[in-house]
All heavy atoms as an XYZ file, in Angstrom:
728
protein
N      62.715    -51.589      1.017
C      62.945    -52.087     -0.328
C      62.597    -51.000     -1.338
O      61.664    -50.244     -1.157
C      62.090    -53.315     -0.593
C      62.427    -54.499      0.278
S      63.925    -55.281     -0.248
C      63.291    -56.776     -0.895
N      63.356    -50.982     -2.397
C      63.153    -50.003     -3.465
C      62.909    -50.734     -4.781
O      63.254    -51.904     -4.933
C      64.368    -49.092     -3.590
N      62.349    -50.019     -5.724
C      62.165    -50.537     -7.073
C      63.352    -50.058     -7.909
O      63.696    -48.877     -7.891
C      60.853    -50.007     -7.709
C      59.653    -50.296     -6.818
C      60.678    -50.561     -9.123
C      59.326    -51.750     -6.646
N      63.981    -50.973     -8.619
C      65.078    -50.644     -9.519
C      64.657    -50.986    -10.943
O      64.157    -52.085    -11.197
C      66.340    -51.437     -9.165
C      67.000    -50.940     -7.913
C      66.551    -51.344     -6.665
C      68.075    -50.054     -7.974
C      67.155    -50.880     -5.508
C      68.674    -49.584     -6.824
C      68.212    -50.007     -5.593
O      68.812    -49.531     -4.458
N      64.829    -50.039    -11.837
C      64.591    -50.265    -13.254
C      65.934    -50.627    -13.874
O      66.921    -49.937    -13.651
C      64.005    -49.012    -13.923
O      62.767    -48.687    -13.276
C      63.768    -49.237    -15.410
N      65.952    -51.724    -14.622
C      67.173    -52.176    -15.283
C      66.966    -52.129    -16.783
O      65.950    -52.628    -17.293
C      67.535    -53.586    -14.825
C      67.913    -53.628    -13.337
C      66.757    -54.112    -12.524
C      69.134    -54.453    -13.118
N      67.898    -51.514    -17.459
C      67.822    -51.354    -18.912
C      69.063    -51.994    -19.506
O      70.182    -51.538    -19.266
C      67.734    -49.870    -19.304
C      66.531    -49.225    -18.601
C      67.651    -49.725    -20.821
C      66.523    -47.717    -18.648
N      68.866    -53.073    -20.249
C      69.962    -53.802    -20.881
C      70.045    -53.414    -22.345
O      69.046    -53.484    -23.071
C      69.728    -55.311    -20.767
C      70.714    -56.207    -21.516
C      72.119    -56.099    -20.914
C      70.226    -57.654    -21.520
N      71.237    -52.998    -22.773
C      71.498    -52.731    -24.185
C      72.445    -53.817    -24.673
O      73.549    -53.957    -24.159
C      72.143    -51.356    -24.349
C      71.234    -50.218    -23.918
C      71.905    -48.879    -24.081
O      72.336    -48.561    -25.208
O      72.014    -48.175    -23.065
N      71.959    -54.592    -25.648
C      72.758    -55.711    -26.152
C      72.390    -56.004    -27.597
O      71.205    -56.112    -27.927
C      72.542    -56.959    -25.285
C      73.190    -58.189    -25.847
C      74.582    -58.310    -25.856
C      72.437    -59.202    -26.393
C      75.189    -59.420    -26.395
C      73.039    -60.330    -26.923
C      74.412    -60.432    -26.933
O      75.019    -61.533    -27.469
N      73.386    -56.116    -28.419
C      73.230    -56.545    -29.807
C      72.182    -55.721    -30.564
O      71.356    -56.260    -31.286
C      72.896    -58.041    -29.853
C      73.149    -58.648    -31.221
O      73.997    -58.116    -31.968
O      72.483    -59.659    -31.552
N      72.198    -54.404    -30.332
C      71.306    -53.509    -31.059
C      69.890    -53.435    -30.525
O      69.035    -52.779    -31.112
N      69.619    -54.090    -29.405
C      68.270    -54.071    -28.834
C      68.330    -53.576    -27.393
O      69.383    -53.576    -26.762
C      67.657    -55.467    -28.883
N      67.188    -53.154    -26.893
C      67.073    -52.670    -25.522
C      66.001    -53.488    -24.811
O      64.912    -53.698    -25.349
C      66.684    -51.178    -25.513
O      67.657    -50.448    -26.262
C      66.626    -50.638    -24.102
N      66.331    -53.953    -23.596
C      65.424    -54.767    -22.788
C      65.262    -54.084    -21.437
O      66.246    -53.675    -20.826
C      65.988    -56.173    -22.596
C      66.295    -56.867    -23.895
C      67.540    -56.714    -24.513
C      65.345    -57.653    -24.526
C      67.828    -57.338    -25.715
C      65.621    -58.286    -25.734
C      66.869    -58.123    -26.320
O      67.142    -58.737    -27.516
N      64.037    -53.957    -20.953
C      63.777    -53.283    -19.687
C      63.011    -54.189    -18.737
O      62.150    -54.964    -19.163
C      62.969    -52.011    -19.928
C      63.729    -50.960    -20.702
S      62.740    -49.501    -20.971
C      62.287    -49.764    -22.679
N      63.355    -54.073    -17.465
C      62.639    -54.821    -16.435
C      62.814    -54.107    -15.106
O      63.591    -53.156    -14.998
C      63.140    -56.266    -16.348
O      64.527    -56.287    -16.086
N      62.077    -54.564    -14.097
C      62.193    -53.991    -12.763
C      62.287    -55.102    -11.733
O      61.717    -56.180    -11.910
C      60.978    -53.108    -12.440
C      60.942    -51.845    -13.273
C      59.796    -50.939    -12.893
O      58.663    -51.384    -12.753
N      60.100    -49.654    -12.753
N      63.037    -54.802    -10.669
C      63.150    -55.715     -9.534
C      62.998    -54.898     -8.258
O      63.210    -53.690     -8.257
C      64.490    -56.484     -9.508
C      64.627    -57.393    -10.720
C      65.675    -55.546     -9.392
N      62.656    -55.574     -7.205
C      62.580    -54.945     -5.897
C      63.794    -55.413     -5.100
O      64.080    -56.614     -5.045
C      61.279    -55.359     -5.201
C      60.892    -54.492     -4.058
C      59.471    -54.754     -3.592
O      58.778    -55.594     -4.179
O      59.078    -54.099     -2.624
N      64.524    -54.470     -4.512
C      65.748    -54.827     -3.792
C      66.090    -53.749     -2.768
O      65.599    -52.624     -2.843
C      66.899    -54.999     -4.771
N      66.974    -54.101     -1.845
C      67.371    -53.170     -0.794
C      68.486    -52.223     -1.236
O      68.649    -51.147     -0.673
C      67.811    -53.933      0.452
O      68.861    -54.830      0.120
N      69.271    -52.616     -2.255
C      70.354    -51.763     -2.761
C      70.695    -52.180     -4.183
O      70.170    -53.171     -4.697
C      71.589    -51.824     -1.854
C      72.133    -53.226     -1.682
O      72.244    -53.966     -2.687
O      72.457    -53.607     -0.546
N      71.583    -51.415     -4.827
C      71.890    -51.667     -6.230
C      72.574    -53.009     -6.459
O      72.336    -53.685     -7.453
C      72.709    -50.519     -6.832
C      74.095    -50.346     -6.280
C      74.172    -49.559     -4.986
O      73.136    -49.161     -4.431
O      75.303    -49.340     -4.531
N      73.438    -53.449     -5.541
C      74.112    -54.742     -5.694
C      73.102    -55.882     -5.626
O      73.146    -56.814     -6.421
C      75.188    -54.917     -4.611
C      76.006    -56.181     -4.770
C      76.906    -56.162     -5.987
O      77.584    -55.169     -6.221
N      76.916    -57.225     -6.751
N      72.176    -55.788     -4.696
C      71.125    -56.801     -4.568
C      70.213    -56.780     -5.797
O      69.773    -57.827     -6.272
C      70.316    -56.568     -3.282
O      71.225    -56.531     -2.171
C      69.299    -57.671     -3.053
N      69.938    -55.588     -6.317
C      69.109    -55.463     -7.527
C      69.785    -56.159     -8.704
O      69.133    -56.867     -9.479
C      68.850    -53.999     -7.847
N      71.086    -55.978     -8.844
C      71.832    -56.616     -9.923
C      71.765    -58.135     -9.791
O      71.530    -58.852    -10.764
C      73.279    -56.131     -9.905
C      74.175    -56.550    -11.043
C      73.622    -56.104    -12.387
C      75.572    -55.984    -10.836
N      71.938    -58.637     -8.573
C      71.842    -60.080     -8.336
C      70.449    -60.617     -8.613
O      70.286    -61.675     -9.226
N      69.430    -59.882     -8.173
C      68.041    -60.307     -8.403
C      67.730    -60.339     -9.886
O      67.098    -61.275    -10.393
C      67.077    -59.383     -7.669
N      68.175    -59.321    -10.611
C      67.956    -59.289    -12.056
C      68.635    -60.481    -12.724
O      68.038    -61.140    -13.584
C      68.478    -57.980    -12.644
C      68.301    -57.886    -14.126
C      67.191    -57.441    -14.793
C      69.242    -58.258    -15.132
N      67.398    -57.513    -16.150
C      68.654    -58.011    -16.384
C      70.542    -58.769    -15.093
C      69.307    -58.262    -17.583
C      71.202    -59.017    -16.283
C      70.579    -58.764    -17.514
N      69.863    -60.771    -12.322
C      70.603    -61.896    -12.905
C      69.884    -63.218    -12.680
O      69.837    -64.068    -13.564
C      72.016    -61.976    -12.306
O      72.757    -60.847    -12.654
N      69.311    -63.381    -11.489
C      68.597    -64.627    -11.168
C      67.266    -64.738    -11.898
O      66.863    -65.824    -12.296
C      68.354    -64.711     -9.664
C      69.613    -64.964     -8.860
C      69.348    -64.950     -7.364
O      68.171    -65.038     -6.956
O      70.327    -64.867     -6.608
N      66.573    -63.622    -12.073
C      65.225    -63.636    -12.647
C      65.203    -63.492    -14.164
O      64.167    -63.688    -14.790
C      64.389    -62.498    -12.044
C      64.149    -62.631    -10.564
C      63.434    -61.427     -9.969
O      62.946    -60.573    -10.740
O      63.382    -61.341     -8.736
N      66.324    -63.127    -14.757
C      66.342    -62.801    -16.183
C      66.003    -64.003    -17.054
O      66.553    -65.079    -16.876
C      67.724    -62.261    -16.576
C      67.784    -61.708    -17.971
C      66.770    -60.593    -18.199
O      66.636    -59.694    -17.413
N      66.048    -60.681    -19.273
N      65.101    -63.799    -18.001
C      64.743    -64.823    -18.990
C      65.675    -64.652    -20.191
O      65.427    -63.841    -21.078
C      63.283    -64.664    -19.412
C      62.873    -65.690    -20.460
O      63.644    -66.629    -20.732
O      61.767    -65.530    -21.013
N      66.751    -65.401    -20.188
C      67.781    -65.277    -21.217
C      67.225    -65.591    -22.601
O      67.649    -65.002    -23.596
C      68.984    -66.196    -20.887
C      69.653    -65.699    -19.610
C      69.975    -66.250    -22.021
C      70.101    -64.255    -19.654
N      66.256    -66.480    -22.678
C      65.682    -66.840    -23.980
C      65.000    -65.638    -24.651
O      64.848    -65.614    -25.864
C      64.688    -67.979    -23.824
S      65.461    -69.526    -23.308
N      64.628    -64.641    -23.860
C      63.961    -63.460    -24.413
C      64.948    -62.440    -24.984
O      64.540    -61.470    -25.599
C      63.113    -62.795    -23.328
N      66.241    -62.685    -24.792
C      67.262    -61.762    -25.287
C      67.856    -62.345    -26.566
O      68.574    -63.346    -26.536
C      68.374    -61.540    -24.238
C      67.773    -60.964    -22.952
C      69.456    -60.620    -24.799
C      68.760    -60.844    -21.816
N      67.532    -61.737    -27.700
C      68.007    -62.218    -28.991
C      69.526    -62.273    -29.036
O      70.195    -61.294    -28.699
C      67.513    -61.310    -30.129
C      66.031    -61.470    -30.397
O      65.468    -62.516    -30.022
O      65.440    -60.549    -30.979
N      70.060    -63.400    -29.436
C      71.492    -63.541    -29.638
C      72.296    -63.845    -28.398
O      73.510    -64.044    -28.485
N      71.675    -63.877    -27.216
C      72.419    -64.164    -25.990
C      72.792    -65.649    -25.999
O      71.937    -66.504    -26.179
C      71.570    -63.847    -24.760
C      72.368    -63.535    -23.528
C      72.667    -62.223    -23.215
C      72.818    -64.533    -22.691
C      73.396    -61.910    -22.075
C      73.546    -64.247    -21.561
C      73.834    -62.920    -21.247
N      74.075    -65.957    -25.830
C      74.511    -67.360    -25.917
C      74.010    -68.185    -24.730
O      74.456    -67.994    -23.598
C      76.036    -67.252    -25.914
C      76.319    -65.960    -25.230
C      75.163    -65.054    -25.528
N      73.079    -69.070    -24.995
C      72.478    -69.868    -23.924
C      73.499    -70.755    -23.220
O      73.407    -70.972    -22.017
C      71.342    -70.717    -24.484
C      70.176    -69.938    -25.090
C      69.129    -70.896    -25.634
C      69.569    -68.990    -24.065
N      74.489    -71.232    -23.954
C      75.465    -72.144    -23.370
C      76.303    -71.471    -22.270
O      76.695    -72.107    -21.306
C      76.367    -72.771    -24.457
C      77.098    -73.978    -23.910
C      77.322    -71.756    -25.038
C      77.657    -74.884    -24.982
N      76.544    -70.170    -22.385
C      77.359    -69.437    -21.408
C      76.529    -68.546    -20.489
O      77.089    -67.806    -19.685
C      78.389    -68.562    -22.132
C      79.426    -69.372    -22.872
O      79.760    -70.476    -22.402
O      79.903    -68.900    -23.924
N      75.225    -68.599    -20.588
C      74.361    -67.655    -19.878
C      74.579    -67.684    -18.370
O      74.727    -66.626    -17.746
C      72.901    -67.932    -20.208
N      74.604    -68.855    -17.760
C      74.761    -68.937    -16.307
C      76.085    -68.332    -15.855
O      76.132    -67.575    -14.889
C      74.661    -70.382    -15.820
C      73.236    -70.905    -15.852
O      72.294    -70.083    -15.859
O      73.065    -72.135    -15.868
N      77.147    -68.640    -16.564
C      78.467    -68.112    -16.214
C      78.481    -66.585    -16.342
O      78.971    -65.885    -15.449
C      79.536    -68.720    -17.121
C      80.925    -68.220    -16.854
C      81.915    -68.855    -17.819
C      83.281    -68.231    -17.658
N      84.232    -68.737    -18.642
N      77.942    -66.069    -17.421
C      77.911    -64.617    -17.655
C      77.108    -63.923    -16.561
O      77.549    -62.931    -15.977
C      77.330    -64.306    -19.043
C      78.290    -64.788    -20.139
C      77.041    -62.808    -19.198
C      77.690    -64.810    -21.527
N      75.919    -64.435    -16.253
C      75.057    -63.796    -15.264
C      75.625    -63.915    -13.852
O      75.511    -62.986    -13.051
C      73.644    -64.353    -15.335
C      72.895    -64.012    -16.624
C      71.518    -64.661    -16.634
C      72.774    -62.511    -16.817
N      76.254    -65.041    -13.532
C      76.888    -65.183    -12.216
C      78.036    -64.194    -12.053
O      78.185    -63.585    -10.998
C      77.381    -66.616    -11.996
C      76.246    -67.575    -11.749
O      75.161    -67.186    -11.342
N      76.487    -68.848    -12.010
N      78.848    -64.035    -13.089
C      79.941    -63.062    -13.026
C      79.391    -61.647    -12.896
O      79.935    -60.831    -12.149
C      80.836    -63.161    -14.267
C      81.695    -64.393    -14.266
O      81.926    -65.009    -13.235
N      82.177    -64.774    -15.439
N      78.331    -61.343    -13.610
C      77.713    -60.021    -13.536
C      77.192    -59.745    -12.131
O      77.392    -58.658    -11.587
C      76.579    -59.900    -14.553
C      75.775    -58.609    -14.503
C      76.661    -57.410    -14.827
C      74.604    -58.692    -15.457
N      76.531    -60.725    -11.528
C      75.950    -60.549    -10.188
C      77.026    -60.281     -9.143
O      76.752    -59.653     -8.115
C      75.129    -61.778     -9.814
N      78.249    -60.720     -9.394
C      79.343    -60.513     -8.447
C      80.034    -59.163     -8.627
O      80.796    -58.745     -7.766
C      80.367    -61.645     -8.586
C      79.811    -62.989     -8.167
C      80.741    -64.140     -8.489
O      81.872    -63.901     -8.949
O      80.323    -65.292     -8.283
N      79.769    -58.472     -9.725
C      80.362    -57.158     -9.965
C      79.650    -56.091     -9.137
O      78.467    -56.204     -8.866
C      80.210    -56.745    -11.432
C      81.024    -57.510    -12.408
C      80.827    -56.946    -13.813
O      80.500    -55.787    -13.995
N      81.028    -57.787    -14.799
N      80.388    -55.058     -8.785
C      79.763    -53.898     -8.159
C      79.401    -52.911     -9.268
O      80.270    -52.518    -10.043
C      80.726    -53.251     -7.171
N      78.135    -52.543     -9.382
C      77.760    -51.578    -10.412
C      78.470    -50.244    -10.176
O      78.706    -49.847     -9.034
C      76.255    -51.433    -10.266
C      75.826    -52.353     -9.195
C      77.020    -52.964     -8.570
N      78.798    -49.553    -11.244
C      79.518    -48.286    -11.174
C      78.531    -47.125    -11.103
O      77.666    -47.004    -11.971
C      80.404    -48.124    -12.431
O      81.267    -49.250    -12.525
C      81.209    -46.849    -12.369
N      78.663    -46.267    -10.081
C      77.791    -45.090    -10.035
C      78.079    -44.182    -11.234
O      79.229    -44.012    -11.636
C      78.193    -44.382     -8.742
C      79.010    -45.357     -7.970
C      79.578    -46.327     -8.944
N      77.029    -43.621    -11.808
C      77.180    -42.685    -12.923
C      77.404    -41.295    -12.320
O      76.583    -40.821    -11.534
C      75.943    -42.700    -13.838
C      76.070    -41.671    -14.943
C      75.743    -44.098    -14.419
N      78.518    -40.680    -12.693
C      78.861    -39.392    -12.099
C      77.820    -38.330    -12.436
O      77.237    -38.335    -13.521
C      80.244    -38.932    -12.551
O      80.254    -38.695    -13.930
N      77.583    -37.474    -11.472
C      76.657    -36.339    -11.564
C      75.188    -36.745    -11.636
O      74.324    -35.913    -11.897
C      77.009    -35.428    -12.738
C      78.405    -34.833    -12.624
C      78.681    -33.890    -13.751
C      80.109    -33.365    -13.616
N      80.455    -32.421    -14.670
N      74.890    -38.030    -11.422
C      73.501    -38.483    -11.381
C      73.246    -39.175    -10.052
O      74.116    -39.871     -9.523
C      73.192    -39.447    -12.529
C      73.271    -38.872    -13.936
C      72.960    -39.955    -14.958
C      72.331    -37.698    -14.117
N      72.062    -39.021     -9.532
C      71.673    -39.619     -8.270
C      70.925    -40.926     -8.526
O      70.009    -40.966     -9.360
C      70.779    -38.639     -7.499
C      70.288    -39.065     -6.134
C      71.475    -39.232     -5.188
C      69.318    -38.022     -5.592
N      71.347    -41.976     -7.830
C      70.669    -43.279     -7.897
C      70.696    -43.909     -9.286
O      69.724    -44.540     -9.723
C      69.226    -43.168     -7.401
C      69.155    -42.826     -5.928
O      70.008    -43.232     -5.156
N      68.153    -42.070     -5.550
N      71.813    -43.759     -9.995
C      71.987    -44.367    -11.313
C      73.355    -45.047    -11.350
O      74.358    -44.452    -10.972
C      71.894    -43.318    -12.446
C      72.076    -43.971    -13.806
C      70.569    -42.571    -12.376
N      73.371    -46.301    -11.798
C      74.591    -47.089    -11.902
C      74.598    -47.786    -13.255
O      73.565    -47.897    -13.902
C      74.643    -48.169    -10.814
C      74.559    -47.664     -9.433
C      75.599    -47.439     -8.576
C      73.376    -47.337     -8.695
N      75.140    -46.976     -7.375
C      73.774    -46.905     -7.414
C      72.014    -47.340     -9.000
C      72.874    -46.497     -6.440
C      71.115    -46.928     -8.025
C      71.541    -46.526     -6.763
N      75.757    -48.305    -13.637
C      75.793    -49.162    -14.816
C      76.852    -50.233    -14.652
O      77.746    -50.126    -13.821
C      75.947    -48.381    -16.122
C      77.295    -47.728    -16.274
O      78.299    -48.194    -15.768
N      77.334    -46.629    -16.974
N      76.701    -51.264    -15.436
C      77.668    -52.357    -15.515
C      77.847    -52.694    -16.983
O      76.871    -52.764    -17.733
C      77.162    -53.599    -14.779
O      77.203    -53.406    -13.397
N      79.070    -52.881    -17.372
C      79.389    -53.296    -18.728
C      80.005    -54.678    -18.640
O      80.854    -54.930    -17.778
C      80.374    -52.306    -19.375
O      79.796    -50.996    -19.312
C      80.652    -52.664    -20.812
N      79.574    -55.582    -19.514
C      80.110    -56.940    -19.453
C      80.169    -57.560    -20.840
O      79.448    -57.156    -21.746
C      79.302    -57.805    -18.482
C      77.830    -57.914    -18.794
C      77.327    -59.031    -19.429
C      76.950    -56.902    -18.422
C      75.978    -59.137    -19.711
C      75.595    -56.997    -18.688
C      75.106    -58.123    -19.333
N      81.067    -58.507    -20.969
C      81.258    -59.193    -22.248
C      80.265    -60.342    -22.376
O      80.015    -61.078    -21.427
C      82.678    -59.731    -22.357
N      79.726    -60.461    -23.574
C      78.866    -61.588    -23.938
C      79.466    -62.141    -25.217
O      79.221    -61.622    -26.302
C      77.401    -61.146    -24.150
C      76.540    -62.334    -24.537
C      76.855    -60.455    -22.909
N      80.296    -63.150    -25.068
C      81.044    -63.656    -26.214
C      81.971    -62.570    -26.715
O      82.756    -62.009    -25.956
N      81.849    -62.217    -27.993
C      82.666    -61.156    -28.577
C      81.956    -59.805    -28.560
O      82.470    -58.827    -29.089
C      83.055    -61.514    -30.016
C      83.899    -62.738    -30.105
N      85.193    -62.786    -29.635
C      83.635    -63.974    -30.581
C      85.695    -63.984    -29.835
N      84.765    -64.732    -30.408
N      80.764    -59.762    -27.981
C      79.974    -58.534    -27.934
C      80.048    -57.907    -26.544
O      80.490    -58.530    -25.584
C      78.509    -58.826    -28.267
C      78.326    -59.300    -29.691
O      78.979    -58.731    -30.587
O      77.533    -60.229    -29.909
N      79.569    -56.697    -26.458
C      79.541    -55.961    -25.209
C      78.090    -55.663    -24.853
O      77.282    -55.331    -25.723
C      80.305    -54.645    -25.385
C      80.662    -53.861    -24.143
C      81.606    -54.686    -23.261
C      81.338    -52.566    -24.529
N      77.756    -55.798    -23.577
C      76.418    -55.468    -23.092
C      76.555    -54.399    -22.016
O      77.517    -54.390    -21.262
C      75.736    -56.703    -22.523
N      75.599    -53.508    -21.978
C      75.572    -52.464    -20.958
C      74.260    -52.582    -20.207
O      73.182    -52.640    -20.815
C      75.689    -51.062    -21.581
C      76.981    -50.943    -22.377
C      75.632    -49.987    -20.490
C      77.068    -49.695    -23.213
N      74.363    -52.636    -18.895
C      73.180    -52.731    -18.047
C      73.123    -51.488    -17.165
O      74.047    -51.210    -16.409
C      73.244    -53.988    -17.180
C      72.050    -54.247    -16.276
C      70.789    -54.480    -17.102
C      72.313    -55.453    -15.386
N      72.059    -50.715    -17.308
C      71.847    -49.514    -16.502
C      70.900    -49.867    -15.362
O      69.899    -50.561    -15.579
C      71.209    -48.401    -17.335
C      71.964    -48.092    -18.582
N      73.056    -47.267    -18.612
C      71.786    -48.513    -19.854
C      73.514    -47.179    -19.844
N      72.763    -47.928    -20.619
N      71.210    -49.394    -14.162
C      70.346    -49.584    -12.995
C      69.906    -48.211    -12.523
O      70.733    -47.313    -12.349
C      71.109    -50.247    -11.845
C      71.539    -51.688    -12.008
C      72.901    -51.750    -12.632
C      71.544    -52.352    -10.668
N      68.613    -48.062    -12.296
C      68.081    -46.790    -11.838
C      67.155    -47.064    -10.657
O      66.193    -47.833    -10.784
C      67.296    -46.080    -12.964
C      68.193    -45.885    -14.184
C      66.729    -44.751    -12.461
C      67.458    -45.618    -15.463
N      67.499    -46.461     -9.523
C      66.607    -46.587     -8.369
C      65.396    -45.726     -8.671
O      65.463    -44.500     -8.677
C      67.307    -46.127     -7.091
C      66.498    -46.371     -5.849
C      67.312    -45.996     -4.619
C      66.507    -46.223     -3.352
N      67.295    -45.823     -2.173
N      64.291    -46.391     -8.952
C      63.120    -45.730     -9.511
C      62.187    -45.188     -8.449
O      61.695    -44.075     -8.556
C      62.339    -46.720    -10.405
O      63.270    -47.328    -11.298
C      61.260    -46.035    -11.186
N      61.937    -45.963     -7.416
C      61.000    -45.572     -6.395
C      61.298    -46.356     -5.135
O      61.957    -47.383     -5.179
C      59.558    -45.847     -6.862
C      58.519    -45.049     -6.117
O      58.839    -44.451     -5.060
O      57.369    -45.002     -6.584
N      60.795    -45.866     -4.010
C      61.026    -46.564     -2.752
C      59.964    -47.594     -2.445
O      60.151    -48.432     -1.590
C      61.116    -45.559     -1.584
O      59.911    -44.791     -1.560
C      62.316    -44.661     -1.741
N      58.850    -47.548     -3.158
C      57.816    -48.556     -2.940
C      56.872    -48.629     -4.137
O      56.803    -47.714     -4.939
C      57.002    -48.255     -1.679
C      56.264    -46.933     -1.744
C      55.599    -46.611     -0.422
O      55.849    -47.253      0.571
N      54.736    -45.628     -0.432
N      56.163    -49.738     -4.234
C      55.195    -49.918     -5.312
C      53.863    -49.275     -4.935
O      53.435    -49.332     -3.790
C      54.921    -51.408     -5.542
C      55.982    -52.103     -6.296
C      55.475    -53.503     -6.643
N      56.569    -54.311     -7.098
C      56.975    -54.376     -8.349
N      56.361    -53.688     -9.266
N      57.985    -55.133     -8.685
N      53.203    -48.712     -5.936
C      51.829    -48.249     -5.733
C      50.922    -49.461     -5.876
O      51.120    -50.307     -6.742
C      51.441    -47.215     -6.800
C      52.199    -45.906     -6.615
O      52.662    -45.641     -5.502
O      52.335    -45.166     -7.603
N      49.911    -49.532     -5.055
C      48.972    -50.669     -5.140
C      47.845    -50.378     -6.056
O      47.353    -49.453     -6.378
C      48.448    -51.046     -3.764
C      49.543    -51.684     -2.939
O      50.404    -52.355     -3.471
N      49.495    -51.468     -1.648
């Protein structure tokens, strides 16, 4: 298992979190399941489950010329959100 840092850019704000996962697709799914939508200003609560489920089914795009970095872009109503995934470490320090 690896640690993935996820950085969400949405509506002029940046939100950061980390999940533990075996690969980037699993990290994206874990983030979608664990995300506290109420903590994201302006995120439409009525469509949150649909948006996050669709996001979890996407394959993150590798960022060219960078190692262990991916991103996903998705629509949130009429706005655009960008989620960066970075494989940060292979294990947690105790």
